[in-house]
C-alpha positions as CSV (number, residue, x, y, z in Angstrom):
1,M,-37.4,59.3,-9.1
2,S,-38.5,55.8,-8.5
3,E,-39.1,55.2,-12.2
4,N,-35.6,56.3,-13.0
5,H,-34.2,54.0,-10.5
6,L,-36.1,51.1,-12.0
7,D,-34.9,52.0,-15.5
8,E,-31.3,52.0,-14.3
9,K,-31.7,48.5,-12.8
10,K,-33.4,46.9,-15.8
11,P,-30.6,47.7,-18.3
12,S,-28.0,46.7,-15.7
13,K,-29.7,43.4,-15.1
14,L,-30.2,42.8,-18.8
15,H,-26.5,43.7,-19.3
16,D,-25.5,41.2,-16.6
17,I,-27.6,38.4,-18.2
18,K,-26.0,39.1,-21.6
19,E,-22.6,39.0,-20.0
20,T,-23.2,35.8,-18.2
21,A,-24.6,34.1,-21.3
22,S,-21.5,35.4,-23.2
23,D,-19.2,33.9,-20.5
24,A,-21.1,30.6,-20.7
25,V,-20.6,30.4,-24.4
26,K,-16.9,31.1,-24.0
27,I,-16.7,28.3,-21.3
28,M,-18.5,25.9,-23.6
29,R,-16.1,26.6,-26.4
30,Q,-13.1,26.1,-24.2
31,I,-14.6,22.8,-22.9
32,G,-14.7,21.6,-26.5
33,T,-11.0,22.3,-27.1
34,P,-8.6,19.3,-27.3
35,G,-6.6,20.4,-24.2
36,V,-9.6,20.4,-21.9
37,F,-10.9,17.2,-23.4
38,Q,-7.5,15.6,-22.8
39,S,-7.5,16.9,-19.2
40,F,-10.9,15.4,-18.6
41,S,-9.7,12.1,-20.0
42,K,-6.7,12.1,-17.6
43,I,-9.0,12.9,-14.7
44,K,-11.2,10.0,-15.7
45,E,-8.2,7.6,-16.0
46,T,-6.9,8.7,-12.6
47,A,-10.4,8.1,-11.0
48,T,-10.6,4.7,-12.6
49,I,-7.1,3.7,-11.3
50,A,-7.9,5.1,-7.8
51,N,-11.1,3.0,-7.8
52,E,-9.2,-0.1,-8.8
53,I,-6.7,0.5,-6.0
54,I,-9.5,0.9,-3.5
55,Q,-11.1,-2.4,-4.7
56,V,-7.7,-4.2,-4.3
57,L,-7.3,-2.8,-0.8
58,K,-10.8,-4.1,0.1
59,S,-9.9,-7.6,-1.2
60,P,-9.8,-10.4,1.4
61,E,-6.1,-11.1,0.7
62,V,-5.0,-7.5,1.4
63,V,-7.2,-7.3,4.4
64,K,-5.7,-10.5,5.7
65,N,-2.2,-9.1,5.0
66,I,-2.9,-5.9,6.9
67,E,-4.2,-8.0,9.8
68,N,-1.0,-10.1,9.6
69,F,1.1,-7.0,9.7
70,R,-0.8,-5.8,12.8
71,L,-0.2,-9.1,14.5
72,I,3.5,-9.2,13.6
73,S,3.9,-5.7,15.0
74,Q,2.1,-6.6,18.2
75,N,4.2,-9.8,18.6
76,M,7.4,-7.9,17.9
77,N,6.4,-5.3,20.6
78,E,5.7,-8.1,23.0
79,A,9.0,-9.8,22.2
80,S,10.8,-6.5,22.6
81,T,9.2,-6.0,26.0
82,K,10.2,-9.5,27.1
83,M,13.8,-8.8,26.0
84,Q,13.8,-5.5,27.9
85,N,12.5,-7.2,31.0
86,T,15.1,-10.0,30.7
87,M,17.9,-7.5,30.3
88,Q,16.5,-5.6,33.3
89,Q,16.4,-8.8,35.4
90,L,20.0,-9.6,34.3
91,K,21.1,-6.1,35.4
92,E,19.3,-6.5,38.7
93,T,20.9,-9.8,39.5
94,G,24.3,-8.3,38.7
95,I,25.2,-11.0,36.1
96,I,26.2,-8.4,33.5
97,D,28.4,-6.4,36.0
98,Q,30.0,-9.7,37.2
99,S,30.7,-10.7,33.7
100,T,32.3,-7.4,32.9
101,E,34.4,-7.5,36.0
102,L,35.4,-11.1,35.2
103,V,36.6,-10.1,31.7
104,K,38.6,-7.2,33.1
105,S,40.1,-9.5,35.7
106,A,41.0,-12.2,33.2
107,K,42.5,-9.5,30.9
108,E,44.6,-8.2,33.8
109,K,45.7,-11.7,34.7
110,V,46.7,-12.6,31.1
111,N,48.6,-9.4,30.8
112,S,50.5,-10.2,34.0
113,F,52.0,-13.5,32.9
114,G,55.7,-13.5,33.5
115,D,55.9,-10.1,35.1
116,G,57.6,-11.4,38.2
117,E,55.7,-9.4,40.9
118,G,52.0,-10.0,40.5
119,S,52.5,-12.9,38.1
120,I,49.9,-15.7,37.9
121,N,50.2,-18.6,40.3
122,G,48.1,-21.7,40.8
123,Q,45.5,-19.9,43.0
124,D,45.0,-17.2,40.4
125,I,44.4,-19.8,37.7
126,Y,41.9,-21.6,40.0
127,E,40.1,-18.3,40.7
128,M,40.0,-17.5,37.0
129,S,38.6,-20.9,36.2
130,T,35.9,-20.5,38.8
131,A,35.0,-17.1,37.5
132,T,34.9,-18.4,34.0
133,K,32.5,-21.2,35.1
134,E,30.3,-18.7,36.7
135,M,30.3,-16.6,33.6
136,L,29.4,-19.6,31.5
137,V,26.5,-20.4,33.8
138,S,25.3,-16.8,33.5
139,I,25.5,-17.0,29.7
140,K,23.6,-20.4,29.8
141,E,20.8,-18.8,31.8
142,L,20.6,-15.9,29.3
143,M,20.4,-18.4,26.5
144,V,17.6,-20.3,28.2
145,E,15.7,-17.0,28.7
146,L,16.2,-16.1,25.0
147,K,15.0,-19.5,23.9
148,V,11.8,-19.0,26.0
149,T,11.3,-15.7,24.3
150,V,11.8,-17.1,20.8
151,A,9.5,-20.1,21.7
152,S,6.9,-17.7,22.8
153,S,7.1,-15.7,19.6
154,T,6.9,-19.0,17.6
155,K,3.9,-20.1,19.6
156,S,2.1,-16.8,19.0
157,G,2.5,-17.4,15.2
158,T,4.7,-14.4,14.5
159,I,7.0,-16.4,12.2
160,H,4.1,-18.1,10.4
161,N,2.3,-14.7,10.0
162,V,5.4,-13.1,8.5
163,K,5.9,-16.0,6.0
164,E,2.2,-16.0,5.0
165,T,2.2,-12.2,4.5
166,I,5.4,-12.4,2.4
167,D,3.9,-15.1,0.2
168,E,0.6,-13.2,-0.3
169,V,2.4,-9.9,-1.1
170,S,4.6,-11.7,-3.6
171,S,1.5,-13.3,-5.2
172,I,-0.3,-9.9,-5.4
173,Y,2.9,-8.3,-6.9
174,K,3.2,-11.1,-9.5
175,T,-0.5,-10.7,-10.5
176,T,-0.2,-6.9,-10.7
177,I,2.9,-7.0,-12.8
178,A,1.6,-9.7,-15.1
């Protein structure tokens, strides 16, 4: 019984080897066809292009541009935080609410010209003038705060980094297209 069992395995293994060799021959024939050769050529071209892109991304100019973008983003985030803090301080001091009330009051006064009862008199004009002066002082303080924020951004180099990055990207674009 054990001899029969061995005999069955031998032809089966021999058959498997013949089948594998036959499959290998078919694969080799298919590799030689123009379609497969063309596919391999496209794969090789794609790999070459990908390698060139990787090399460009590793170049000092691109690395510097990426760093500049990071710095720009960081500076923009800092400027945004400063603006939010300034707005919060303005809200806390009540300047925005006072300005809103002043505008409403001025609108009501302007609308009440010549209505007889509740019409504008000298005292109303004086109060409106005083309120307008207070509003202008508030706006002036806001402008000073904004100037400080812009000056801080300028000192940190954000504007210079943006210009430098734009120039370098433009240069890389021109050399790539040419």
